[in-house]
Every structure is written in structure tokens, then in C-alpha cells.
Backbone as CSV, one residue per row, in Angstrom:
resi,resn,N_x,N_y,N_z,CA_x,CA_y,CA_z,C_x,C_y,C_z
1,UNK,23.497,9.088,18.123,22.740,8.971,19.349,23.324,8.179,20.479
2,UNK,24.602,8.481,20.669,25.314,7.877,21.527,25.062,7.729,23.141
3,UNK,24.346,8.958,23.368,24.093,9.149,24.844,22.699,9.088,24.982
4,UNK,21.816,8.435,23.943,20.513,8.190,23.886,19.899,7.293,25.005
5,UNK,18.927,7.556,25.740,18.638,6.639,26.908,17.233,6.389,26.610
6,UNK,16.658,5.004,27.178,15.318,4.676,26.926,15.078,4.088,28.092
7,UNK,13.808,3.934,28.355,13.016,3.579,29.502,12.279,2.311,28.771
8,UNK,12.277,1.269,29.427,11.288,0.101,29.006,10.515,-0.361,30.121
9,UNK,9.284,-0.385,30.068,8.257,-0.631,30.989,7.692,-2.026,30.607
10,UNK,7.801,-2.974,31.681,7.209,-4.364,31.235,6.079,-4.667,32.293
11,UNK,4.819,-5.105,31.792,3.846,-5.619,32.656,4.351,-7.027,32.839
12,UNK,4.082,-7.293,34.143,4.425,-8.653,34.794,3.540,-9.843,34.506
13,UNK,2.158,-9.177,34.008,1.068,-10.365,33.770,1.588,-11.094,32.402
14,UNK,1.882,-12.273,32.382,2.450,-13.024,31.230,4.070,-12.570,30.978
15,UNK,4.793,-12.444,31.987,6.149,-12.109,31.897,6.845,-12.855,31.085
16,UNK,6.496,-14.174,30.893,7.277,-15.098,30.145,7.162,-14.760,28.587
17,UNK,6.021,-14.085,28.336,5.770,-13.652,26.783,6.171,-12.115,26.812
18,UNK,5.651,-11.266,27.720,6.081,-9.668,27.677,7.836,-9.687,27.626
19,UNK,8.272,-10.240,28.404,9.865,-10.058,28.541,10.442,-10.406,27.174
20,UNK,9.889,-10.972,26.138,10.537,-11.194,24.751,10.418,-10.037,24.152
21,UNK,9.760,-8.991,24.441,9.845,-7.681,23.483,11.015,-7.088,24.073
22,UNK,11.368,-7.100,25.414,12.761,-6.588,25.929,13.808,-7.182,25.211
23,UNK,13.783,-8.590,24.914,14.699,-9.179,24.255,14.866,-8.717,22.667
24,UNK,13.922,-8.648,21.925,13.802,-7.896,20.785,14.462,-6.509,20.648
25,UNK,13.951,-5.702,21.672,14.444,-4.282,21.667,15.863,-4.177,21.735
26,UNK,16.279,-4.990,22.734,17.815,-5.006,22.935,18.651,-5.691,21.843
27,UNK,18.107,-6.298,20.827,18.859,-6.645,19.626,19.213,-5.627,18.714
28,UNK,18.338,-4.428,19.017,18.590,-3.258,18.174,19.307,-2.161,18.761
29,UNK,18.857,-1.925,19.935,19.516,-0.853,20.934,20.045,-1.491,22.016
30,UNK,21.525,-1.138,22.145,22.247,-1.738,23.438,21.732,-1.773,24.658
31,UNK,21.715,-2.877,25.186,20.990,-2.755,26.856,21.724,-1.779,27.675
32,UNK,22.830,-1.443,27.377,23.631,-0.233,28.469,22.783,1.055,28.190
33,UNK,21.784,1.184,27.117,21.141,2.275,26.911,19.762,2.292,27.300
34,UNK,19.372,1.291,27.939,18.068,0.888,28.375,17.850,0.564,29.874
35,UNK,17.068,1.436,30.614,16.597,1.043,31.847,15.277,0.511,31.927
36,UNK,15.314,-0.553,32.652,13.969,-1.684,32.600,13.233,-1.382,34.106
37,UNK,11.821,-1.357,33.880,11.057,-1.135,34.908,9.902,-1.923,34.789
38,UNK,9.427,-2.767,35.998,8.497,-3.535,35.947,7.353,-3.195,36.467
39,UNK,6.138,-3.295,36.174,4.827,-2.965,36.779,4.000,-4.202,36.916
40,UNK,2.955,-4.125,37.712,2.320,-5.516,37.858,1.426,-5.799,36.497
41,UNK,0.742,-4.902,35.989,-0.015,-5.117,34.532,0.063,-3.914,33.752
42,UNK,-0.579,-4.091,32.477,-0.709,-3.272,31.649,-1.460,-1.770,32.316
43,UNK,-2.450,-1.791,33.001,-3.035,-0.664,33.663,-2.105,0.388,34.114
44,UNK,-1.149,-0.335,34.736,-0.063,0.701,35.702,0.899,1.117,34.557
45,UNK,1.015,0.909,33.329,2.030,1.487,32.484,1.634,2.910,32.175
46,UNK,0.538,3.497,31.860,0.594,4.897,31.384,1.047,5.708,32.665
47,UNK,0.796,5.472,33.749,1.306,6.130,34.989,2.699,6.264,35.095
48,UNK,3.157,5.187,34.816,4.867,4.854,35.086,5.583,5.529,33.911
49,UNK,4.855,5.430,32.694,5.524,6.082,31.345,5.484,7.568,31.654
50,UNK,4.373,8.164,32.118,4.419,9.589,32.229,5.371,10.136,33.296
51,UNK,5.526,9.269,34.212,6.602,9.550,35.441,8.016,9.617,34.790
52,UNK,8.201,8.542,34.172,9.619,8.259,33.539,9.915,9.349,32.635
53,UNK,8.991,9.789,31.557,8.925,10.773,30.761,9.249,11.930,31.306
54,UNK,8.769,12.257,32.363,8.847,13.473,33.172,10.217,13.667,33.895
55,UNK,10.808,12.640,33.898,12.067,12.892,34.561,13.223,13.585,33.796
56,UNK,13.122,13.689,32.491,13.970,14.329,31.475,15.298,13.455,31.274
57,UNK,15.250,12.278,31.771,16.604,11.351,31.590,16.152,10.308,30.236
58,UNK,15.011,10.473,29.698,15.060,9.414,28.659,14.562,10.106,27.328
59,UNK,14.958,9.737,26.337,14.537,10.137,25.021,13.164,9.584,24.487
60,UNK,12.882,8.301,24.939,11.860,7.591,24.875,11.367,6.580,25.735
61,UNK,10.221,6.307,25.625,9.642,5.323,26.842,9.145,4.268,26.078
62,UNK,9.519,2.904,26.167,8.741,1.950,25.561,7.891,1.056,26.532
63,UNK,6.623,0.780,26.180,5.951,0.019,27.323,5.308,-1.403,26.576
64,UNK,5.580,-2.520,27.212,5.218,-3.737,26.840,4.097,-4.651,27.828
65,UNK,3.062,-4.946,26.995,2.157,-5.717,28.050,1.321,-6.611,26.950
66,UNK,0.767,-7.715,27.617,-0.001,-8.673,27.066,-1.482,-8.721,27.590
67,UNK,-2.404,-8.022,27.040,-3.694,-8.165,27.609,-4.619,-9.219,26.998
68,UNK,-5.018,-10.155,27.741,-5.645,-11.472,27.349,-7.191,-11.302,27.918
69,UNK,-8.158,-12.078,27.117,-9.362,-12.053,27.745,-9.592,-13.190,28.950
70,UNK,-9.688,-12.498,30.008,-9.617,-13.388,31.236,-11.090,-13.754,31.692
71,UNK,-12.339,-13.383,31.164,-13.473,-13.638,31.348,-14.012,-12.889,32.396
72,UNK,-13.391,-11.979,33.108,-13.860,-11.263,34.068,-14.365,-9.720,33.727
73,UNK,-13.472,-9.363,32.743,-13.630,-7.781,32.301,-13.707,-7.726,30.771
74,UNK,-13.818,-6.832,30.348,-13.491,-6.594,28.874,-12.062,-6.173,28.403
75,UNK,-11.463,-7.164,28.000,-9.738,-6.990,27.863,-9.754,-5.810,26.909
76,UNK,-10.720,-5.837,25.847,-10.588,-4.672,24.887,-10.620,-3.366,25.522
77,UNK,-11.675,-3.300,26.271,-11.729,-1.875,27.021,-10.213,-1.676,27.856
78,UNK,-9.747,-2.408,28.622,-8.499,-2.391,29.267,-7.336,-2.040,28.013
79,UNK,-7.166,-2.734,27.048,-6.340,-2.191,25.951,-6.345,-1.000,25.580
80,UNK,-7.535,-0.538,25.352,-7.790,0.853,24.593,-7.296,1.498,25.738
81,UNK,-7.758,1.647,26.646,-7.565,2.579,27.856,-5.916,2.662,28.204
82,UNK,-5.372,1.658,28.137,-3.826,1.630,28.186,-3.315,2.449,27.099
83,UNK,-3.616,2.191,25.923,-2.849,2.601,24.851,-3.368,4.096,24.789
84,UNK,-4.583,4.578,25.044,-4.836,6.110,25.144,-4.178,6.654,26.249
85,UNK,-3.856,6.090,27.422,-2.921,6.531,28.423,-1.590,6.615,28.026
86,UNK,-0.990,5.791,27.227,0.261,5.936,26.809,0.570,7.116,26.028
87,UNK,-0.408,7.226,24.898,-0.609,8.348,24.014,-0.457,9.627,24.821
88,UNK,-1.377,9.832,25.775,-1.584,10.894,26.531,-0.295,11.244,27.137
89,UNK,0.516,10.210,27.832,1.729,10.552,28.613,2.706,10.872,27.482
90,UNK,2.709,10.640,26.349,3.760,11.352,25.504,3.271,12.666,24.998
91,UNK,2.263,12.779,24.715,1.732,14.289,24.474,1.779,15.068,25.474
92,UNK,1.468,14.800,26.793,1.652,15.624,27.938,3.150,15.988,28.251
93,UNK,4.004,15.058,27.979,5.558,15.291,28.152,6.382,15.753,27.273
94,UNK,5.985,15.490,25.976,6.749,15.683,24.505,7.709,14.773,24.469
95,UNK,7.769,13.625,25.158,8.631,12.436,25.207,7.971,11.412,24.350
96,UNK,8.488,10.733,23.406,8.054,9.655,22.561,7.356,8.420,23.575
97,UNK,6.478,8.010,23.611,5.999,7.023,24.371,5.488,5.773,23.422
98,UNK,6.099,4.712,23.349,5.755,3.648,22.242,5.086,2.560,23.052
99,UNK,4.104,1.900,22.334,3.485,0.624,22.986,3.818,-0.603,22.251
100,UNK,4.165,-1.539,22.759,3.963,-2.924,22.489,2.905,-3.657,23.316
101,UNK,1.801,-3.180,23.382,0.527,-3.623,24.043,-0.187,-4.676,23.366
102,UNK,-0.314,-5.796,23.113,-0.973,-6.739,22.383,-2.220,-7.403,23.101
103,UNK,-3.346,-7.382,22.213,-4.326,-7.860,22.659,-4.874,-8.959,21.589
104,UNK,-4.494,-10.367,21.745,-4.861,-11.242,20.840,-6.503,-11.438,20.936
105,UNK,-6.991,-11.702,19.690,-8.535,-12.290,19.782,-8.699,-13.847,20.322
106,UNK,-7.742,-14.466,20.246,-7.773,-15.898,20.535,-6.425,-16.326,21.090
107,UNK,-6.501,-16.434,22.465,-5.293,-16.810,23.107,-5.777,-18.035,24.168
108,UNK,-5.005,-18.988,24.229,-5.174,-20.075,25.219,-3.719,-20.471,25.714
109,UNK,-3.647,-20.504,26.961,-2.489,-21.047,27.693,-2.035,-22.207,27.358
110,UNK,-1.592,-22.463,25.978,-0.892,-23.505,25.667,0.506,-23.430,25.216
111,UNK,1.330,-24.484,25.376,2.737,-24.298,24.912,2.807,-23.801,23.418
112,UNK,1.739,-24.297,22.606,1.859,-23.650,21.138,1.687,-22.305,20.875
113,UNK,0.484,-21.815,21.730,0.196,-20.161,21.782,1.309,-19.641,22.366
114,UNK,1.861,-19.998,23.416,2.697,-19.362,24.460,3.961,-19.105,23.362
115,UNK,4.525,-20.251,22.613,5.629,-19.956,21.680,5.386,-18.897,20.480
116,UNK,4.190,-18.917,20.000,3.799,-18.015,19.141,3.822,-16.536,19.456
117,UNK,3.476,-16.309,20.668,3.388,-14.872,21.196,4.643,-14.605,21.818
118,UNK,5.515,-15.422,22.228,6.668,-15.152,22.660,7.655,-14.628,21.390
119,UNK,7.454,-15.370,20.478,8.199,-15.072,18.954,7.599,-13.553,18.463
120,UNK,6.352,-13.354,18.591,5.741,-12.168,17.972,5.996,-11.086,18.892
121,UNK,6.293,-11.228,20.245,6.810,-10.269,21.192,8.084,-9.653,20.854
122,UNK,8.984,-10.761,20.703,10.239,-10.376,20.053,10.430,-9.586,19.003
123,UNK,9.616,-9.693,17.889,9.325,-9.139,16.744,9.025,-7.851,17.031
124,UNK,7.782,-7.442,17.806,7.354,-6.332,18.180,8.467,-5.513,18.771
125,UNK,9.284,-6.217,19.705,10.281,-5.400,20.495,11.258,-4.613,19.454
126,UNK,11.697,-5.643,18.386,12.539,-5.008,17.303,11.930,-3.824,16.628
127,UNK,10.641,-3.945,16.393,10.053,-2.887,15.679,9.884,-1.617,16.545
128,UNK,9.762,-1.801,17.602,9.474,-0.716,18.634,10.978,0.200,18.766
129,UNK,12.103,-0.680,18.845,13.382,-0.125,18.771,13.484,0.540,17.331
130,UNK,13.178,0.160,16.366,13.345,0.950,14.962,12.447,2.030,15.137
131,UNK,11.234,1.953,15.623,10.366,3.026,15.742,10.835,4.303,16.691
132,UNK,11.505,3.955,17.626,12.082,4.913,18.734,13.056,5.562,18.254
133,UNK,14.035,4.650,17.288,15.051,5.535,16.609,14.626,6.478,15.751
134,UNK,13.663,5.835,14.780,12.921,6.627,13.851,12.477,8.220,13.977
135,UNK,11.666,7.996,15.354,11.090,9.280,15.788,11.944,10.203,16.337
136,UNK,12.964,9.497,16.954,14.077,10.385,17.507,14.857,11.195,16.301
137,UNK,15.301,10.454,15.455,15.878,11.095,14.301,15.171,11.878,13.583
138,UNK,13.729,11.968,13.311,12.986,12.660,12.758,13.026,13.990,13.537
139,UNK,12.558,13.922,14.961,12.528,15.064,15.823,13.715,15.841,15.837
140,UNK,15.000,15.258,15.821,16.230,15.892,15.759,16.322,16.534,14.436
141,UNK,15.922,16.054,13.255,16.102,16.606,11.910,15.157,18.129,12.215
142,UNK,13.995,17.870,12.827,13.135,19.041,12.746,13.455,20.068,13.670
143,UNK,14.184,19.716,14.963,14.882,20.771,15.600,16.182,21.412,14.907
144,UNK,16.928,20.722,14.198,18.003,21.437,13.328,17.518,22.180,12.350
145,UNK,16.268,22.087,11.576,15.639,22.872,10.613,15.076,24.085,11.310
146,UNK,14.486,24.085,12.644,14.105,25.058,13.417,15.071,26.033,13.793
147,UNK,16.365,25.536,14.042,17.552,26.205,14.536,18.226,26.972,13.428
148,UNK,18.084,26.357,12.170,18.687,27.052,11.103,18.090,28.392,10.536
């Protein structure tokens, strides 16, 4: 998969945490194969994912966001809407769209919690890279079988 390209979309809300997912992702997939796009928040990711997938330039799109309970609206509703939108973007375009969108039950803006979630996002970024490579390999195998 030497010519494989990935789009990585990052929500800028809590960027100090979310950006660690890209760090983890590029531990597995070389940064030279990854185009990075920033969006304001999680809610903007599905549209960006659909647009990027629709360009035909990317073999997979990965989106990362940290949706926390800010006390203003139901963060679980936002998180579900985002994940549903990302799934729809993948199904509508035929390009795998993977999510590193996490919604903690208990988050406080403390150094301790921030460090926990930074580490967790790096781990989830590595897992997203492995999942992206896995789905691409499986889809290539399916294509090869269909062509035979």
C-alpha cells in the first residue's frame, strides 16, 4: 500500500488532547501519507469527511474529536449525531471513514485528566491506523476475489 493516502480530520475543541490521536496514527502510518484537516468541533466532521471521501484522493478518512459535557447541551446527543454522520459519509461515498470521537462520562479540566486523555487519544490513534490498514487490506482482498 505504498500509494495509499489518508485524510485525518481533527476537531479543534480540546486540540491539546485531540491532536494526540494524530500522533498515534502517524506512529503506524507515515506522516507523508496523511493530509491533515482542522475543523472547529466534532459537529463539523461528518460534512468534512464526506467532502474529503468524495474527492477520490483518499483511501480512508479518519476523524478525531473529544466531546465533553459542557453543561449547555446533551453531549451524548452530539457524539451520537457525529458518529452517525461519519458512518453515513462512509456508506454514501464507499470510502472507509473511521472515528476517534470519544465522549468521557467524567471529565474535568485538570492536569491529571488531561494527561489521561492525551495518552488515551494516542492509543486510539494507533488503533485507528491499524483499523484503516485492516479494512483496506480486506477490501483489496475482496476486489481481487471478485476479479478472479
